[in-house]
C-alpha positions, 0 to 999 in steps of 0.5 A, spaced: 124 626 609 128 628 602 135 622 602 140 626 598 143 619 596 136 616 593 135 615 586 134 621 582 127 619 580 126 618 588 128 625 589 123 628 584 117 624 587 119 627 595 120 634 592 113 634 589 109 631 595 113 636 599 111 641 595 103 638 594 104 638 602 105 645 603 101 647 596 095 644 600 097 647 607 097 654 604 091 653 600 087 650 607 090 656 611 088 661 605 081 658 606 080 657 613 081 665 613 075 666 608 068 669 612 061 669 610 055 672 613 048 670 614 042 672 618 040 667 624 034 669 627 036 676 630 043 674 630 048 674 624 053 668 623 060 671 620 063 663 618 069 660 615 067 659 608 069 651 610 062 651 613 055 650 608 048 649 610 047 653 616 041 651 619 039 653 627 038 648 631 038 651 638 038 657 643 040 659 650 043 663 655 050 661 652 049 663 645 045 661 639 047 654 636 046 652 628 048 645 624 052 646 618 056 641 613 064 641 615 067 641 608 074 640 610 072 635 615 066 632 610 062 631 616 056 635 619 058 640 626 054 643 630 057 651 630 055 655 637 056 663 636 057 665 644 052 670 646 055 677 647 061 674 651 064 681 653 057 685 654 059 683 662 064 680 667 059 674 668 058 673 661 066 674 659 067 669 665 062 664 662 065 664 655 073 664 658 070 658 662 067 653 656 072 655 651 078 652 656 074 646 659 072 644 653 080 644 650 081 640 657 077 634 656 077 629 652 072 622 652 068 619 647 062 622 653 064 629 653 062 633 647 068 635 642 071 640 640 072 641 633 075 647 632 075 655 635 075 662 631 073 669 630 071 673 624 075 679 626 082 680 624 085 684 631 084 684 638 081 692 637 076 688 633 074 683 636 068 681 639 065 674 637 067 667 638 064 661 635 066 654 637 064 648 632 063 641 636 061 635 634 053 634 632 049 629 635 041 627 633 037 629 639 037 631 646 035 628 652 028 632 652 026 628 646 028 621 649 025 622 655 018 622 651 020 615 648 018 608 651 025 605 652 027 598 654 031 597 660 037 595 656 037 602 652 035 606 659 041 603 663 046 604 657 044 611 656 045 611 665 052 608 664 054 613 659 052 619 663 056 616 669 062 615 664 062 623 662 061 625 669 067 620 672 072 623 666 069 631 668 070 629 675 078 627 674 079 633 670 077 637 676 070 639 673 064 638 678 058 639 673 052 641 678 048 642 673 046 636 669 039 636 665 036 633 659 037 639 655 045 638 656 045 631 655 045 629 647 045 623 644 045 619 637 040 615 634 045 609 635 044 610 642 050 614 644 051 619 648 055 626 650 055 631 655 054 638 651 057 643 657 060 644 663 055 647 668 055 652 674 062 656 676 062 656 683 060 663 684 053 661 679 052 657 685 046 660 688 042 659 695 036 658 697 034 665 699 039 668 695 038 670 687 031 669 684 029 663 679 031 665 672 033 657 670 031 650 670 033 648 677 029 641 677 035 637 677 040 641 682 042 637 688 040 639 695 046 642 697 046 647 691 039 649 692 041 651 699 048 654 699 052 649 702 058 645 701 059 640 695 063 634 693 063 630 686 056 626 688 053 632 687 052 630 679 049 624 682 043 626 684 041 630 678 043 623 674 037 621 678 032 626 677 033 625 670 033 618 670 027 619 674 024 622 669 025 617 664 022 613 668 016 617 670 015 621 663 015 627 667 019 632 672 020 629 678 021 636 683 018 642 678 019 647 682 017 654 680 023 657 684 028 656 689 024 655 695 018 651 691 024 646 689 026 645 696 019 644 698 017 639 691 024 635 694 022 634 701 014 633 700 016 627 695 022 624 700 021 626 707 024 632 711 031 630 712 034 628 719 036 633 724 044 632 723 043 634 716 039 640 717 045 643 723 049 643 716 046 649 714 047 656 715 043 659 720 038 663 716 036 657 711 036 652 717 031 657 720 027 657 714 027 649 713 025 648 720 019 652 720 017 648 714 011 643 715 014 637 716 013 631 711 014 624 712 015 622 704 014 616 700 018 609 699 020 608 692 015 602 691 010 608 691 014 614 687 016 608 682 011 603 681 013 597 677 008 599 672 012 605 670 018 601 668 019 596 662 019 589 662 024 585 665 030 584 661 031 576 659 038 578 656 041 582 661 037 580 667 036 588 668 029 589 672 025 594 674 028 593 682 034 594 681 032 601 677 029 602 683 034 601 688 039 605 684 034 611 684 033 610 691 042 610 692 042 617 688 036 621 690 038 621 697 038 629 700 044 628 705 049 628 700 054 624 706 050 618 705 048 619 697 051 613 692 057 616 689 059 615 682 064 609 682 059 606 686 054 607 681 058 604 676 059 598 679 051 597 681 048 591 678 043 596 674 049 599 671 055 594 671 053 590 665 055 595 660 062 596 665 068 596 661 074 598 665 078 601 659 072 604 656 071 608 664 077 611 663 078 611 655 079 617 651 077 619 644 082 618 639 084 623 635 087 623 628 091 630 628 091 633 622 098 636 619 102 639 624 098 641 630 099 639 637 094 635 642 090 640 647 092 641 654 092 636 659 091 640 665 086 645 668 087 651 672 084 649 679 083 656 680 079 658 674 072 659 678 075 663 683 079 668 678 076 674 678 078 680 672 075 686 669 072 685 663 078 688 658 082 682 662 077 676 660 076 679 653 085 678 652 085 671 655 079 669 650 083 672 645 089 668 647 086 662 647 082 663 640 088 665 637 092 660 640 087 655 637 087 658 630 095 658 630 095 650 631 089 650 626 087 643 629 082 639 625 080 632 629 077 626 626 073 624 632 072 616 632 067 614 637 066 607 640 060 603 635 054 602 640 052 595 642 044 597 641 040 598 635 038 605 633 033 610 637 027 613 633 030 620 633 
């Protein structure tokens, strides 16, 4: 702030400093509005010139992702171009949901949103949305193929649970966790990459055909039942089981085969559970052959686990016990996220401040913090494609107006590096 009573030399310095900041901000804003285009596979990326050295690193139903170097933040980032966000109501709602939820969460085990932009200059032209996120080294699909010791296995599991707990505290129940949407760095830090199913996308056993991986979805999602927060604990159990076995635990080819794979290994659930199903699903399930299932000692013998840890006293028996509490068909008898965090296989890492902690963000210049509230009715909202488009355009415009640039500072990992 300029002090008129300060000596002339000091006022001159302050005026020069103020001018330099204003010039930097103007140049920064000008640079940010400059775009260039390049072809990435079958798509064209039109991005801000601050992002250089784009390379494709992944694609899926929701978009194409490239790595890039951010010249302003001086770091590598991931840029996701949402796939045809306005082709129908489902895509438009999914795009809006992803954008809003990414703005609402802020935790070191959830992927961070660094920027949002569109190359189009007006609502009439608006058709593309780009999300800029933290860049990680690999997803869990690659880690599953590695031989992990108990420390790394339990620490990765601890971080998954911390991230899920934060999502739940923000009113987000994921319901579709899987190895491809959990990413890690070589220092063993882990982040959840997306926000799962909208409620309207959670379909029952006798409804939609099999179009995406459902290996990790809980029985209550497969069967179209009601659900609670520990629906995500089942998914974590499936993921950890795969990390131990090196192969998918329940590799169903469709909804029905998925259910069959579950009961063949874990056994047919009790009549109390079956009475919670709607009539048509219950009729089908009751007409299936009955299975006794296998013990967890049989499903996960000691030979599958790494050697017991002398340092942290982590044992195969502890990991197996935790799996037996996570992979429970009846959600009312399944362990909760908080209980899992206190389990002996996990609580060697437990730090209350860390479990509750949010990521520290250093805000650049005049930007404002992201919203802290979540629209609890987001999944129930229904609009036309044009209305969704207006809502998304408003979100993107607000982000661009804030000119928000964050420097993400995660906590260091207590473990050595993974060879990714």
